[in-house]
FIKOLZA-1660 file (N, C-alpha, C; in steps of 0.1 Angstrom, whole numbers, plus 5000, padded with zeros to 4 digits):
% residues 187
   i   px   py   pz ch aa at
   1 5178 7796 9617  A  M  N
   1 5181 7783 9620  A  M CA
   1 5184 7774 9615  A  M  C
   2 5200 7770 9611  A  K  N
   2 5204 7755 9607  A  K CA
   2 5200 7749 9617  A  K  C
   3 5195 7728 9613  A  I  N
   3 5195 7723 9622  A  I CA
   3 5203 7707 9611  A  I  C
   4 5211 7706 9625  A  G  N
   4 5216 7693 9611  A  G CA
   4 5214 7674 9614  A  G  C
   5 5214 7666 9607  A  Y  N
   5 5207 7654 9609  A  Y CA
   5 5220 7645 9605  A  Y  C
   6 5223 7635 9610  A  A  N
   6 5229 7626 9614  A  A CA
   6 5226 7611 9607  A  A  C
   7 5233 7600 9605  A  R  N
   7 5227 7593 9605  A  R CA
   7 5234 7581 9602  A  R  C
   8 5244 7567 9603  A  V  N
   8 5242 7556 9601  A  V CA
   8 5238 7540 9602  A  V  C
   9 5243 7536 9597  A  S  N
   9 5231 7521 9597  A  S CA
   9 5239 7508 9608  A  S  C
  10 5247 7514 9611  A  S  N
  10 5248 7503 9624  A  S CA
  10 5262 7509 9631  A  S  C
  11 5261 7503 9640  A  L  N
  11 5265 7508 9652  A  L CA
  11 5279 7510 9659  A  L  C
  12 5285 7499 9648  A  G  N
  12 5300 7499 9646  A  G CA
  12 5306 7512 9639  A  G  C
  13 5299 7510 9628  A  Q  N
  13 5302 7534 9623  A  Q CA
  13 5302 7545 9630  A  Q  C
  14 5308 7546 9632  A  S  N
  14 5307 7564 9635  A  S CA
  14 5300 7579 9624  A  S  C
  15 5296 7587 9636  A  L  N
  15 5287 7595 9631  A  L CA
  15 5303 7612 9629  A  L  C
  16 5316 7606 9631  A  D  N
  16 5320 7618 9632  A  D CA
  16 5321 7626 9622  A  D  C
  17 5324 7620 9610  A  T  N
  17 5328 7633 9597  A  T CA
  17 5313 7637 9591  A  T  C
  18 5300 7632 9596  A  Q  N
  18 5288 7640 9592  A  Q CA
  18 5285 7652 9600  A  Q  C
  19 5288 7649 9614  A  I  N
  19 5287 7656 9625  A  I CA
  19 5299 7672 9622  A  I  C
  20 5313 7666 9616  A  E  N
  20 5324 7680 9615  A  E CA
  20 5310 7684 9602  A  E  C
  21 5309 7681 9591  A  K  N
  21 5305 7690 9583  A  K CA
  21 5293 7696 9588  A  K  C
  22 5286 7690 9597  A  L  N
  22 5274 7701 9600  A  L CA
  22 5278 7716 9604  A  L  C
  23 5285 7709 9613  A  E  N
  23 5291 7719 9627  A  E CA
  23 5295 7731 9618  A  E  C
  24 5307 7725 9604  A  A  N
  24 5310 7729 9596  A  A CA
  24 5304 7740 9588  A  A  C
  25 5289 7737 9582  A  A  N
  25 5280 7743 9576  A  A CA
  25 5272 7756 9586  A  A  C
  26 5270 7755 9600  A  G  N
  26 5266 7762 9611  A  G CA
  26 5252 7756 9615  A  G  C
  27 5261 7744 9618  A  C  N
  27 5241 7738 9626  A  C CA
  27 5241 7740 9637  A  C  C
  28 5230 7746 9645  A  E  N
  28 5238 7751 9658  A  E CA
  28 5229 7739 9669  A  E  C
  29 5220 7732 9664  A  K  N
  29 5216 7719 9664  A  K CA
  29 5211 7704 9654  A  K  C
  30 5222 7699 9661  A  I  N
  30 5226 7683 9654  A  I CA
  30 5218 7668 9655  A  I  C
  31 5202 7667 9649  A  F  N
  31 5198 7650 9656  A  F CA
  31 5211 7641 9645  A  F  C
  32 5210 7631 9660  A  Q  N
  32 5216 7626 9656  A  Q CA
  32 5213 7609 9655  A  Q  C
  33 5214 7593 9648  A  E  N
  33 5215 7581 9654  A  E CA
  33 5217 7572 9643  A  E  C
  34 5221 7560 9646  A  K  N
  34 5223 7551 9645  A  K CA
  34 5213 7541 9639  A  K  C
  35 5208 7537 9632  A  K  N
  35 5193 7532 9624  A  K CA
  35 5197 7530 9615  A  K  C
  36 5191 7519 9604  A  S  N
  36 5189 7515 9598  A  S CA
  36 5181 7526 9589  A  S  C
  37 5184 7535 9575  A  G  N
  37 5177 7540 9570  A  G CA
  37 5160 7538 9560  A  G  C
  38 5160 7526 9562  A  A  N
  38 5154 7515 9554  A  A CA
  38 5137 7522 9554  A  A  C
  39 5135 7531 9569  A  S  N
  39 5121 7535 9564  A  S CA
  39 5125 7545 9578  A  S  C
  40 5112 7559 9577  A  T  N
  40 5117 7568 9585  A  T CA
  40 5111 7566 9601  A  T  C
  41 5102 7552 9599  A  R  N
  41 5086 7556 9608  A  R CA
  41 5094 7549 9616  A  R  C
  42 5101 7545 9624  A  K  N
  42 5113 7541 9633  A  K CA
  42 5124 7547 9636  A  K  C
  43 5131 7562 9631  A  R  N
  43 5133 7562 9628  A  R CA
  43 5132 7578 9641  A  R  C
  44 5136 7575 9660  A  E  N
  44 5134 7583 9665  A  E CA
  44 5134 7603 9660  A  E  C
  45 5151 7599 9653  A  A  N
  45 5158 7616 9651  A  A CA
  45 5152 7623 9646  A  A  C
  46 5151 7613 9630  A  V  N
  46 5148 7620 9626  A  V CA
  46 5135 7630 9626  A  V  C
  47 5129 7616 9633  A  N  N
  47 5111 7633 9632  A  N CA
  47 5111 7636 9644  A  N  C
  48 5128 7635 9653  A  A  N
  48 5124 7648 9664  A  A CA
  48 5130 7657 9657  A  A  C
  49 5141 7658 9642  A  A  N
  49 5145 7673 9637  A  A CA
  49 5128 7673 9625  A  A  C
  50 5127 7664 9625  A  L  N
  50 5116 7675 9617  A  L CA
  50 5103 7677 9626  A  L  C
  51 5106 7675 9635  A  E  N
  51 5094 7681 9647  A  E CA
  51 5097 7696 9650  A  E  C
  52 5112 7693 9650  A  F  N
  52 5118 7710 9660  A  F CA
  52 5118 7719 9646  A  F  C
  53 5123 7716 9633  A  C  N
  53 5121 7730 9628  A  C CA
  53 5106 7739 9629  A  C  C
  54 5105 7745 9626  A  R  N
  54 5101 7759 9625  A  R CA
  54 5099 7764 9615  A  R  C
  55 5096 7780 9614  A  E  N
  55 5097 7783 9598  A  E CA
  55 5103 7788 9598  A  E  C
  56 5114 7793 9587  A  G  N
  56 5125 7800 9582  A  G CA
  56 5136 7790 9582  A  G  C
  57 5135 7778 9596  A  D  N
  57 5145 7771 9594  A  D CA
  57 5150 7763 9581  A  D  C
  58 5165 7757 9585  A  V  N
  58 5169 7749 9571  A  V CA
  58 5176 7734 9579  A  V  C
  59 5168 7728 9573  A  L  N
  59 5175 7713 9573  A  L CA
  59 5184 7710 9565  A  L  C
  60 5193 7707 9571  A  V  N
  60 5208 7707 9564  A  V CA
  60 5212 7687 9572  A  V  C
  61 5212 7683 9560  A  I  N
  61 5223 7668 9557  A  I CA
  61 5228 7674 9548  A  I  C
  62 5245 7657 9550  A  T  N
  62 5259 7654 9546  A  T CA
  62 5250 7647 9532  A  T  C
  63 5243 7641 9532  A  K  N
  63 5239 7633 9515  A  K CA
  63 5227 7627 9517  A  K  C
  64 5218 7626 9504  A  L  N
  64 5205 7625 9502  A  L CA
  64 5197 7613 9507  A  L  C
  65 5209 7608 9510  A  D  N
  65 5208 7587 9514  A  D CA
  65 5214 7587 9531  A  D  C
  66 5213 7602 9539  A  R  N
  66 5215 7599 9550  A  R CA
  66 5202 7600 9552  A  R  C
  67 5192 7608 9546  A  L  N
  67 5176 7618 9555  A  L CA
  67 5162 7607 9548  A  L  C
  68 5169 7598 9539  A  A  N
  68 5160 7588 9530  A  A CA
  68 5167 7578 9524  A  A  C
  69 5161 7570 9519  A  R  N
  69 5166 7554 9512  A  R CA
  69 5154 7555 9500  A  R  C
  70 5135 7552 9506  A  S  N
  70 5129 7558 9496  A  S CA
  70 5123 7571 9489  A  S  C
  71 5118 7573 9473  A  M  N
  71 5119 7586 9472  A  M CA
  71 5098 7588 9482  A  M  C
  72 5097 7584 9484  A  F  N
  72 5086 7582 9487  A  F CA
  72 5084 7589 9502  A  F  C
  73 5094 7579 9512  A  D  N
  73 5099 7584 9523  A  D CA
  73 5107 7601 9523  A  D  C
  74 5112 7601 9516  A  L  N
  74 5121 7615 9509  A  L CA
  74 5111 7626 9505  A  L  C
  75 5097 7624 9499  A  Q  N
  75 5088 7628 9491  A  Q CA
  75 5083 7638 9504  A  Q  C
  76 5076 7630 9517  A  S  N
  76 5072 7628 9525  A  S CA
  76 5080 7636 9538  A  S  C
  77 5091 7635 9539  A  I  N
  77 5098 7645 9545  A  I CA
  77 5101 7656 9544  A  I  C
  78 5100 7662 9522  A  V  N
  78 5102 7677 9523  A  V CA
  78 5089 7681 9519  A  V  C
  79 5074 7673 9521  A  A  N
  79 5065 7680 9524  A  A CA
  79 5061 7683 9536  A  A  C
  80 5067 7678 9545  A  T  N
  80 5065 7684 9560  A  T CA
  80 5079 7695 9563  A  T  C
  81 5088 7696 9553  A  L  N
  81 5098 7709 9554  A  L CA
  81 5083 7715 9548  A  L  C
  82 5078 7719 9539  A  E  N
  82 5076 7726 9526  A  E CA
  82 5062 7733 9537  A  E  C
  83 5058 7724 9544  A  R  N
  83 5046 7724 9552  A  R CA
  83 5048 7737 9562  A  R  C
  84 5065 7732 9573  A  K  N
  84 5071 7744 9583  A  K CA
  84 5072 7745 9572  A  K  C
  85 5077 7754 9563  A  K  N
  85 5087 7764 9553  A  K CA
  85 5095 7768 9559  A  K  C
  86 5100 7757 9561  A  A  N
  86 5115 7750 9566  A  A CA
  86 5119 7749 9551  A  A  C
  87 5137 7748 9547  A  D  N
  87 5142 7746 9537  A  D CA
  87 5152 7733 9536  A  D  C
  88 5152 7726 9530  A  L  N
  88 5166 7718 9528  A  L CA
  88 5176 7719 9520  A  L  C
  89 5191 7716 9528  A  V  N
  89 5200 7717 9525  A  V CA
  89 5208 7705 9523  A  V  C
  90 5217 7701 9513  A  V  N
  90 5224 7682 9510  A  V CA
  90 5232 7692 9508  A  V  C
  91 5249 7684 9515  A  L  N
  91 5263 7692 9515  A  L CA
  91 5264 7687 9501  A  L  C
  92 5269 7672 9500  A  D  N
  92 5282 7665 9491  A  D CA
  92 5271 7664 9486  A  D  C
  93 5258 7669 9476  A  Q  N
  93 5252 7671 9464  A  Q CA
  93 5249 7683 9460  A  Q  C
  94 5249 7694 9462  A  K  N
  94 5249 7708 9469  A  K CA
  94 5236 7711 9467  A  K  C
  95 5228 7706 9468  A  I  N
  95 5211 7706 9467  A  I CA
  95 5205 7721 9485  A  I  C
  96 5204 7732 9476  A  D  N
  96 5196 7740 9486  A  D CA
  96 5185 7747 9487  A  D  C
  97 5174 7737 9491  A  T  N
  97 5164 7747 9486  A  T CA
  97 5157 7761 9488  A  T  C
  98 5167 7766 9498  A  T  N
  98 5169 7786 9496  A  T CA
  98 5169 7791 9486  A  T  C
  99 5171 7784 9471  A  T  N
  99 5171 7788 9459  A  T CA
  99 5168 7782 9452  A  T  C
 100 5162 7788 9437  A  P  N
 100 5158 7783 9433  A  P CA
 100 5165 7779 9420  A  P  C
 101 5182 7778 9417  A  T  N
 101 5183 7768 9405  A  T CA
 101 5179 7751 9426  A  T  C
 102 5186 7755 9432  A  G  N
 102 5183 7737 9443  A  G CA
 102 5166 7737 9443  A  G  C
 103 5161 7740 9444  A  R  N
 103 5145 7739 9443  A  R CA
 103 5138 7734 9433  A  R  C
 104 5147 7740 9420  A  L  N
 104 5140 7730 9402  A  L CA
 104 5150 7719 9404  A  L  C
 105 5167 7713 9412  A  T  N
 105 5166 7706 9409  A  T CA
 105 5168 7693 9424  A  T  C
 106 5159 7703 9428  A  F  N
 106 5159 7681 9441  A  F CA
 106 5137 7686 9434  A  F  C
 107 5134 7696 9431  A  H  N
 107 5121 7684 9421  A  H CA
 107 5123 7681 9404  A  H  C
 108 5130 7687 9402  A  L  N
 108 5140 7671 9394  A  L CA
 108 5135 7657 9391  A  L  C
 109 5149 7655 9402  A  L  N
 109 5149 7641 9411  A  L CA
 109 5137 7633 9413  A  L  C
 110 5133 7640 9418  A  G  N
 110 5117 7638 9424  A  G CA
 110 5105 7635 9412  A  G  C
 111 5108 7646 9402  A  A  N
 111 5099 7640 9396  A  A CA
 111 5103 7627 9381  A  A  C
 112 5117 7625 9381  A  V  N
 112 5117 7619 9376  A  V CA
 112 5122 7597 9387  A  V  C
 113 5120 7607 9403  A  A  N
 113 5115 7590 9409  A  A CA
 113 5105 7586 9407  A  A  C
 114 5094 7598 9406  A  E  N
 114 5080 7597 9405  A  E CA
 114 5075 7587 9395  A  E  C
 115 5082 7592 9380  A  F  N
 115 5080 7589 9369  A  F CA
 115 5084 7570 9373  A  F  C
 116 5098 7571 9381  A  E  N
 116 5099 7554 9381  A  E CA
 116 5091 7541 9387  A  E  C
 117 5085 7551 9400  A  R  N
 117 5081 7542 9407  A  R CA
 117 5061 7542 9396  A  R  C
 118 5058 7551 9391  A  D  N
 118 5049 7547 9378  A  D CA
 118 5053 7536 9377  A  D  C
 119 5062 7538 9365  A  L  N
 119 5068 7528 9359  A  L CA
 119 5066 7514 9372  A  L  C
 120 5075 7507 9377  A  I  N
 120 5067 7499 9385  A  I CA
 120 5060 7501 9393  A  I  C
 121 5046 7505 9393  A  N  N
 121 5034 7501 9396  A  N CA
 121 5031 7493 9385  A  N  C
 122 5028 7502 9371  A  E  N
 122 5022 7496 9361  A  E CA
 122 5031 7484 9357  A  E  C
 123 5040 7477 9355  A  R  N
 123 5044 7464 9353  A  R CA
 123 5046 7457 9367  A  R  C
 124 5041 7460 9378  A  R  N
 124 5034 7453 9383  A  R CA
 124 5015 7447 9386  A  R  C
 125 5008 7456 9381  A  N  N
 125 4996 7455 9373  A  N CA
 125 5002 7444 9362  A  N  C
 126 5002 7451 9352  A  E  N
 126 5004 7443 9343  A  E CA
 126 5010 7423 9349  A  E  C
 127 5020 7425 9353  A  G  N
 127 5024 7407 9359  A  G CA
 127 5010 7405 9369  A  G  C
 128 5005 7415 9379  A  T  N
 128 4998 7405 9387  A  T CA
 128 4986 7401 9370  A  T  C
 129 4983 7409 9359  A  Q  N
 129 4964 7410 9354  A  Q CA
 129 4971 7392 9346  A  Q  C
 130 4990 7391 9339  A  R  N
 130 4990 7387 9333  A  R CA
 130 4983 7370 9342  A  R  C
 131 4991 7373 9355  A  A  N
 131 4993 7359 9364  A  A CA
 131 4976 7354 9367  A  A  C
 132 4964 7366 9369  A  K  N
 132 4955 7361 9365  A  K CA
 132 4948 7355 9354  A  K  C
 133 4954 7363 9342  A  E  N
 133 4946 7354 9334  A  E CA
 133 4952 7336 9336  A  E  C
 134 4966 7334 9334  A  K  N
 134 4970 7320 9338  A  K CA
 134 4961 7311 9351  A  K  C
 135 4954 7320 9355  A  G  N
 135 4939 7314 9367  A  G CA
 135 4952 7312 9380  A  G  C
 136 4962 7322 9380  A  V  N
 136 4966 7322 9398  A  V CA
 136 4959 7328 9404  A  V  C
 137 4958 7322 9411  A  R  N
 137 4943 7326 9426  A  R CA
 137 4960 7336 9438  A  R  C
 138 4952 7348 9443  A  F  N
 138 4954 7356 9451  A  F CA
 138 4949 7357 9462  A  F  C
 139 4955 7363 9473  A  G  N
 139 4946 7359 9484  A  G CA
 139 4948 7349 9495  A  G  C
 140 4942 7348 9502  A  R  N
 140 4941 7334 9512  A  R CA
 140 4932 7328 9508  A  R  C
 141 4932 7319 9507  A  K  N
 141 4924 7304 9507  A  K CA
 141 4910 7300 9511  A  K  C
 142 4898 7296 9506  A  P  N
 142 4892 7295 9511  A  P CA
 142 4892 7290 9521  A  P  C
 143 4883 7294 9532  A  K  N
 143 4879 7282 9550  A  K CA
 143 4880 7265 9544  A  K  C
 144 4875 7266 9531  A  L  N
 144 4866 7259 9532  A  L CA
 144 4861 7255 9516  A  L  C
 145 4862 7238 9516  A  S  N
 145 4858 7235 9499  A  S CA
 145 4851 7232 9499  A  S  C
 146 4844 7233 9482  A  E  N
 146 4831 7238 9480  A  E CA
 146 4822 7228 9488  A  E  C
 147 4826 7215 9486  A  S  N
 147 4820 7201 9493  A  S CA
 147 4814 7209 9509  A  S  C
 148 4824 7217 9518  A  Q  N
 148 4821 7221 9527  A  Q CA
 148 4812 7230 9530  A  Q  C
 149 4814 7237 9521  A  V  N
 149 4804 7248 9523  A  V CA
 149 4789 7246 9518  A  V  C
 150 4788 7236 9515  A  A  N
 150 4773 7229 9507  A  A CA
 150 4774 7220 9521  A  A  C
 151 4779 7212 9520  A  E  N
 151 4776 7199 9537  A  E CA
 151 4768 7212 9547  A  E  C
 152 4778 7226 9553  A  L  N
 152 4773 7236 9560  A  L CA
 152 4760 7240 9559  A  L  C
 153 4757 7251 9542  A  Q  N
 153 4747 7255 9542  A  Q CA
 153 4733 7244 9543  A  Q  C
 154 4738 7230 9535  A  A  N
 154 4729 7221 9544  A  A CA
 154 4720 7215 9557  A  A  C
 155 4730 7223 9558  A  A  N
 155 4730 7218 9578  A  A CA
 155 4720 7228 9582  A  A  C
 156 4729 7241 9575  A  Y  N
 156 4720 7256 9584  A  Y CA
 156 4704 7251 9584  A  Y  C
 157 4703 7253 9565  A  R  N
 157 4688 7250 9561  A  R CA
 157 4683 7236 9569  A  R  C
 158 4687 7226 9576  A  A  N
 158 4670 7216 9584  A  A CA
 158 4678 7220 9596  A  A  C
 159 4684 7233 9601  A  G  N
 159 4679 7233 9612  A  G CA
 159 4690 7240 9622  A  G  C
 160 4699 7231 9623  A  E  N
 160 4715 7231 9625  A  E CA
 160 4720 7248 9632  A  E  C
 161 4724 7245 9648  A  S  N
 161 4720 7260 9651  A  S CA
 161 4737 7267 9651  A  S  C
 162 4739 7280 9644  A  P  N
 162 4750 7287 9634  A  P CA
 162 4762 7277 9643  A  P  C
 163 4759 7289 9659  A  K  N
 163 4769 7284 9665  A  K CA
 163 4772 7266 9668  A  K  C
 164 4770 7264 9664  A  D  N
 164 4771 7241 9668  A  D CA
 164 4780 7241 9654  A  D  C
 165 4771 7253 9639  A  L  N
 165 4778 7250 9631  A  L CA
 165 4788 7255 9627  A  L  C
 166 4792 7268 9636  A  M  N
 166 4805 7275 9632  A  M CA
 166 4817 7267 9642  A  M  C
 167 4815 7263 9651  A  Q  N
 167 4825 7251 9658  A  Q CA
 167 4825 7240 9655  A  Q  C
 168 4817 7236 9650  A  R  N
 168 4824 7222 9636  A  R CA
 168 4829 7224 9626  A  R  C
 169 4825 7237 9620  A  F  N
 169 4830 7240 9610  A  F CA
 169 4848 7245 9612  A  F  C
 170 4843 7248 9622  A  G  N
 170 4859 7259 9623  A  G CA
 170 4858 7272 9616  A  G  C
 171 4844 7280 9622  A  V  N
 171 4846 7289 9613  A  V CA
 171 4845 7298 9618  A  V  C
 172 4846 7311 9622  A  S  N
 172 4841 7322 9629  A  S CA
 172 4828 7327 9619  A  S  C
 173 4820 7336 9632  A  K  N
 173 4808 7342 9627  A  K CA
 173 4805 7344 9611  A  K  C
 174 4818 7360 9608  A  A  N
 174 4819 7363 9600  A  A CA
 174 4820 7358 9582  A  A  C
 175 4824 7343 9590  A  T  N
 175 4830 7335 9573  A  T CA
 175 4814 7326 9580  A  T  C
 176 4809 7322 9592  A  F  N
 176 4793 7317 9593  A  F CA
 176 4791 7327 9584  A  F  C
 177 4787 7333 9586  A  Y  N
 177 4776 7347 9572  A  Y CA
 177 4772 7346 9561  A  Y  C
 178 4788 7345 9557  A  R  N
 178 4796 7347 9542  A  R CA
 178 4788 7340 9533  A  R  C
 179 4789 7325 9540  A  Y  N
 179 4786 7311 9536  A  Y CA
 179 4777 7305 9539  A  Y  C
 180 4762 7313 9542  A  C  N
 180 4752 7314 9549  A  C CA
 180 4747 7322 9550  A  C  C
 181 4744 7334 9547  A  P  N
 181 4736 7351 9546  A  P CA
 181 4718 7344 9553  A  P  C
 182 4723 7352 9560  A  K  N
 182 4705 7353 9567  A  K CA
 182 4696 7347 9559  A  K  C
 183 4682 7346 9558  A  G  N
 183 4674 7339 9550  A  G CA
 183 4682 7328 9540  A  G  C
 184 4689 7320 9542  A  I  N
 184 4694 7312 9532  A  I CA
 184 4681 7294 9541  A  I  C
 185 4685 7293 9552  A  S  N
 185 4672 7286 9557  A  S CA
 185 4659 7289 9553  A  S  C
 186 4660 7294 9547  A  D  N
 186 4648 7301 9538  A  D CA
 186 4640 7290 9529  A  D  C
 187 4649 7286 9523  A  E  N
 187 4648 7283 9505  A  E CA
 187 4644 7272 9502  A  E  C
% end
C-alpha cells in the first residue's frame, strides 16, 4: 500500500499541491498536518503514518524536508521504516528506496549528513576544551561559596543537626550530604 504524508509549517499555507501529487502517485491513504518540521516528536500525523505502515508498504512524500528537517530525525524515520520492512519514496527528489539506485542515493546522502554531524560535534568538543583551558566553568554555579561550605562543615562538626543546617543554608538533603559526607563530624 502507498501511504502519503503531507506537511506545511503554518496554518496559512496550503496542502493542496502536495496532496494532488501524492494522489497522482497512487497513495491510498494520506496523513497531513500543519506543524513545524523542527522535530518529529510533536507531529502526530507523521507518527501516525509511521505507525500505520506495514511490511511491503511505501511511505510517499513530495520533498525530503516535508518529512524531517534534521538528519537525526530522518535517519530515525528510515530506521523505523526499515524495521517494518517498508520503503520510502520522495517524489520531487526522485529518491526511491524500493530500487537499488534509490537505496544507494539515500544512504550516500545519509552518510554525508552523518559525516557533517561528526564534524560539528568535533568542532564543539574542541571549543569546549579551549574554553576549559581558558578557565571557563560549565554547569550550575555552586550553591554555596567556599567560606559558606567551611562554615557549614564547622557547624556540622560542632553538632548542629543536618535538618537545621539545611534550612539555615537553604540547601537540599543531597547538597548537604555532598558538602558534609557522613563521617565528617567524626574528624
